[in-house]
N, C-alpha and C positions, 0 to 999 in steps of 0.2 A: 376645551377639555378633550374632544375627540382627536385633535391634532396630537396631543400628548400620548394618547392611547395608541395612535398609529406608530409613533416613534418607539414606544415600549414594545409593541408587537413586532416591529421590524428588528429590534435588538434580539428578541427571543427566537425569531425565525433564523437569524444569522447564527446564533449559538447552536440551534438544532441542525442547521446545515453543516456546520463544522463537525459536530459530533457524528452526524450521519455519514459524512465523508470518511472520518476516521474509522468508524465501525465497519463501513462498507469496504474500505481498503484492507482492514484486518481479515474480514471474511473472504475477500477475493484472494489475498495472499495465502491464507490458510487452506483454501480450496485448491489453488494451483500448485502449491509447494510439493505435495506428495506426487503430483503428476509430472511436473517439470524437473524435479530433482534427479530422479533416476535417468531421465532422458539426457540431461546435461552431463551426468556422470558417465554414461555410456559413450557420449560424444567425445568427452575428454580422454577416456581410456583409449578410444579408437585412434585419436590424434596424438596420444602420449603427452597430454598436457597436465601439468601439476596444478590443481586448484589451490588458490591462496598463496601462490609463489610470490616472492618479493617483486618480480617484474610486473605483477598485476597492479601494484599500487603506485607505479611511476607515472 
């Protein structure tokens, strides 16, 4: 009986880790985007780089 509970608990821990990783990634991206966006835009303007140009996807 306790062996089955261990496996069920491990399953839920795995699910919670995946959800935590997804939510954590979204929070980190949401926090860094307003900071890094203008810095990258300024860097691209300084080097005269077009963001999203077709050469970026090759």
